[in-house]
Biotite code that builds the C-alpha atoms (Angstrom):
import biotite.structure as struc

atoms = struc.array([
    struc.Atom([7.767, 5.331, 11.302], chain_id="A", res_id=1, res_name="MET", atom_name="CA", element="C"),
    struc.Atom([9.460, 2.784, 9.070], chain_id="A", res_id=2, res_name="SER", atom_name="CA", element="C"),
    struc.Atom([8.948, -0.870, 8.231], chain_id="A", res_id=3, res_name="THR", atom_name="CA", element="C"),
    struc.Atom([9.945, -3.350, 5.512], chain_id="A", res_id=4, res_name="THR", atom_name="CA", element="C"),
    struc.Atom([8.018, -4.628, 2.476], chain_id="A", res_id=5, res_name="PRO", atom_name="CA", element="C"),
    struc.Atom([8.380, -8.125, 3.884], chain_id="A", res_id=6, res_name="GLU", atom_name="CA", element="C"),
    struc.Atom([6.687, -7.137, 7.152], chain_id="A", res_id=7, res_name="TYR", atom_name="CA", element="C"),
    struc.Atom([3.820, -5.376, 5.348], chain_id="A", res_id=8, res_name="LEU", atom_name="CA", element="C"),
    struc.Atom([3.160, -8.351, 3.098], chain_id="A", res_id=9, res_name="GLU", atom_name="CA", element="C"),
    struc.Atom([3.077, -10.800, 6.007], chain_id="A", res_id=10, res_name="THR", atom_name="CA", element="C"),
    struc.Atom([1.022, -8.433, 8.199], chain_id="A", res_id=11, res_name="ARG", atom_name="CA", element="C"),
    struc.Atom([-1.651, -7.787, 5.552], chain_id="A", res_id=12, res_name="PHE", atom_name="CA", element="C"),
    struc.Atom([-1.549, -11.198, 3.813], chain_id="A", res_id=13, res_name="PHE", atom_name="CA", element="C"),
    struc.Atom([-5.066, -12.171, 4.948], chain_id="A", res_id=14, res_name="ASN", atom_name="CA", element="C"),
    struc.Atom([-6.565, -8.698, 4.504], chain_id="A", res_id=15, res_name="ASP", atom_name="CA", element="C"),
    struc.Atom([-6.818, -8.736, 0.687], chain_id="A", res_id=16, res_name="SER", atom_name="CA", element="C"),
    struc.Atom([-3.938, -6.261, 0.363], chain_id="A", res_id=17, res_name="ALA", atom_name="CA", element="C"),
    struc.Atom([-1.980, -5.996, -2.881], chain_id="A", res_id=18, res_name="VAL", atom_name="CA", element="C"),
    struc.Atom([1.624, -4.739, -3.062], chain_id="A", res_id=19, res_name="PHE", atom_name="CA", element="C"),
    struc.Atom([3.589, -3.511, -6.051], chain_id="A", res_id=20, res_name="LEU", atom_name="CA", element="C"),
    struc.Atom([7.184, -2.354, -6.354], chain_id="A", res_id=21, res_name="THR", atom_name="CA", element="C"),
    struc.Atom([7.089, 0.710, -8.614], chain_id="A", res_id=22, res_name="PHE", atom_name="CA", element="C"),
    struc.Atom([10.421, 2.453, -9.165], chain_id="A", res_id=23, res_name="GLY", atom_name="CA", element="C"),
    struc.Atom([11.714, 3.600, -5.776], chain_id="A", res_id=24, res_name="ASN", atom_name="CA", element="C"),
    struc.Atom([8.321, 3.048, -4.134], chain_id="A", res_id=25, res_name="LYS", atom_name="CA", element="C"),
    struc.Atom([6.232, 0.245, -2.699], chain_id="A", res_id=26, res_name="THR", atom_name="CA", element="C"),
    struc.Atom([2.550, 0.733, -3.450], chain_id="A", res_id=27, res_name="LEU", atom_name="CA", element="C"),
    struc.Atom([-0.274, -0.817, -1.483], chain_id="A", res_id=28, res_name="MET", atom_name="CA", element="C"),
    struc.Atom([-3.962, -1.289, -2.161], chain_id="A", res_id=29, res_name="ALA", atom_name="CA", element="C"),
    struc.Atom([-5.521, -2.279, 1.131], chain_id="A", res_id=30, res_name="GLY", atom_name="CA", element="C"),
    struc.Atom([-8.977, -3.153, 2.399], chain_id="A", res_id=31, res_name="TYR", atom_name="CA", element="C"),
    struc.Atom([-10.783, -1.651, 5.371], chain_id="A", res_id=32, res_name="SER", atom_name="CA", element="C"),
    struc.Atom([-14.463, -2.511, 5.725], chain_id="A", res_id=33, res_name="TYR", atom_name="CA", element="C"),
    struc.Atom([-16.517, 0.699, 5.687], chain_id="A", res_id=34, res_name="GLN", atom_name="CA", element="C"),
    struc.Atom([-20.001, -0.805, 5.726], chain_id="A", res_id=35, res_name="GLY", atom_name="CA", element="C"),
    struc.Atom([-22.296, -2.695, 3.404], chain_id="A", res_id=36, res_name="ARG", atom_name="CA", element="C"),
    struc.Atom([-22.173, -1.440, -0.188], chain_id="A", res_id=37, res_name="ASN", atom_name="CA", element="C"),
    struc.Atom([-19.555, 1.183, 0.737], chain_id="A", res_id=38, res_name="GLN", atom_name="CA", element="C"),
    struc.Atom([-16.185, 1.782, -0.922], chain_id="A", res_id=39, res_name="ASN", atom_name="CA", element="C"),
    struc.Atom([-13.629, -0.003, 1.266], chain_id="A", res_id=40, res_name="SER", atom_name="CA", element="C"),
    struc.Atom([-10.262, 0.004, -0.573], chain_id="A", res_id=41, res_name="TYR", atom_name="CA", element="C"),
    struc.Atom([-7.503, 2.529, 0.103], chain_id="A", res_id=42, res_name="PHE", atom_name="CA", element="C"),
    struc.Atom([-4.165, 3.309, -1.497], chain_id="A", res_id=43, res_name="GLY", atom_name="CA", element="C"),
    struc.Atom([-0.832, 3.885, 0.244], chain_id="A", res_id=44, res_name="ALA", atom_name="CA", element="C"),
    struc.Atom([2.656, 4.800, -0.925], chain_id="A", res_id=45, res_name="VAL", atom_name="CA", element="C"),
    struc.Atom([5.907, 3.853, 0.813], chain_id="A", res_id=46, res_name="TYR", atom_name="CA", element="C"),
    struc.Atom([9.410, 4.951, -0.233], chain_id="A", res_id=47, res_name="GLU", atom_name="CA", element="C"),
    struc.Atom([12.744, 3.304, 0.465], chain_id="A", res_id=48, res_name="TRP", atom_name="CA", element="C"),
    struc.Atom([14.846, 5.157, 3.022], chain_id="A", res_id=49, res_name="THR", atom_name="CA", element="C"),
    struc.Atom([18.213, 3.974, 1.655], chain_id="A", res_id=50, res_name="GLY", atom_name="CA", element="C"),
    struc.Atom([19.828, 2.653, -1.500], chain_id="A", res_id=51, res_name="ASP", atom_name="CA", element="C"),
    struc.Atom([18.455, -0.873, -1.195], chain_id="A", res_id=52, res_name="GLY", atom_name="CA", element="C"),
    struc.Atom([15.129, -2.005, -2.580], chain_id="A", res_id=53, res_name="ASN", atom_name="CA", element="C"),
    struc.Atom([14.732, -5.587, -1.433], chain_id="A", res_id=54, res_name="THR", atom_name="CA", element="C"),
    struc.Atom([11.984, -7.017, 0.748], chain_id="A", res_id=55, res_name="CYS", atom_name="CA", element="C"),
    struc.Atom([14.222, -6.628, 3.820], chain_id="A", res_id=56, res_name="GLU", atom_name="CA", element="C"),
    struc.Atom([15.225, -2.978, 3.288], chain_id="A", res_id=57, res_name="ASP", atom_name="CA", element="C"),
    struc.Atom([13.568, -0.172, 5.207], chain_id="A", res_id=58, res_name="GLU", atom_name="CA", element="C"),
    struc.Atom([10.657, 1.809, 3.783], chain_id="A", res_id=59, res_name="ILE", atom_name="CA", element="C"),
    struc.Atom([8.547, 4.639, 5.226], chain_id="A", res_id=60, res_name="ARG", atom_name="CA", element="C"),
    struc.Atom([4.946, 5.611, 4.637], chain_id="A", res_id=61, res_name="LEU", atom_name="CA", element="C"),
    struc.Atom([4.636, 8.822, 2.622], chain_id="A", res_id=62, res_name="THR", atom_name="CA", element="C"),
    struc.Atom([0.924, 9.106, 1.800], chain_id="A", res_id=63, res_name="VAL", atom_name="CA", element="C"),
    struc.Atom([-2.401, 7.286, 2.279], chain_id="A", res_id=64, res_name="VAL", atom_name="CA", element="C"),
    struc.Atom([-5.526, 8.068, 0.281], chain_id="A", res_id=65, res_name="SER", atom_name="CA", element="C"),
    struc.Atom([-8.129, 10.106, 2.127], chain_id="A", res_id=66, res_name="GLU", atom_name="CA", element="C"),
    struc.Atom([-10.901, 8.536, 0.089], chain_id="A", res_id=67, res_name="GLU", atom_name="CA", element="C"),
    struc.Atom([-11.921, 4.908, -0.234], chain_id="A", res_id=68, res_name="TYR", atom_name="CA", element="C"),
    struc.Atom([-12.309, 3.188, -3.618], chain_id="A", res_id=69, res_name="PHE", atom_name="CA", element="C"),
    struc.Atom([-14.706, 0.586, -5.005], chain_id="A", res_id=70, res_name="LYS", atom_name="CA", element="C"),
    struc.Atom([-11.921, -1.931, -5.794], chain_id="A", res_id=71, res_name="ASP", atom_name="CA", element="C"),
    struc.Atom([-8.205, -2.560, -5.289], chain_id="A", res_id=72, res_name="ASN", atom_name="CA", element="C"),
    struc.Atom([-7.412, -1.677, -8.922], chain_id="A", res_id=73, res_name="GLY", atom_name="CA", element="C"),
    struc.Atom([-8.750, 1.848, -8.416], chain_id="A", res_id=74, res_name="SER", atom_name="CA", element="C"),
    struc.Atom([-6.828, 2.148, -5.143], chain_id="A", res_id=75, res_name="ALA", atom_name="CA", element="C"),
    struc.Atom([-3.623, 0.987, -6.861], chain_id="A", res_id=76, res_name="MET", atom_name="CA", element="C"),
    struc.Atom([-4.184, 3.426, -9.756], chain_id="A", res_id=77, res_name="ALA", atom_name="CA", element="C"),
    struc.Atom([-4.421, 6.221, -7.194], chain_id="A", res_id=78, res_name="TRP", atom_name="CA", element="C"),
    struc.Atom([-1.161, 5.086, -5.552], chain_id="A", res_id=79, res_name="ALA", atom_name="CA", element="C"),
    struc.Atom([0.614, 4.895, -8.924], chain_id="A", res_id=80, res_name="MET", atom_name="CA", element="C"),
    struc.Atom([-0.406, 8.482, -9.691], chain_id="A", res_id=81, res_name="ALA", atom_name="CA", element="C"),
    struc.Atom([1.216, 9.846, -6.525], chain_id="A", res_id=82, res_name="GLN", atom_name="CA", element="C"),
])
């Protein structure tokens, strides 16, 4: 399944998500409530499907963290390491 960076940013704007363009990838640190005092941030990596890398070009999800993190910085660090 594919999408665009623009769509992701507008879809998750109110959900405390953070996006970062990193080389040929778009990285995401997202939030999904897992319960009180529980780690609730996850990392995700998207890659461009073509030669373009603008907010309107197509990207596809390649990996999502299986674990949840204590903050969005830790989730983004995980995504950067992929």
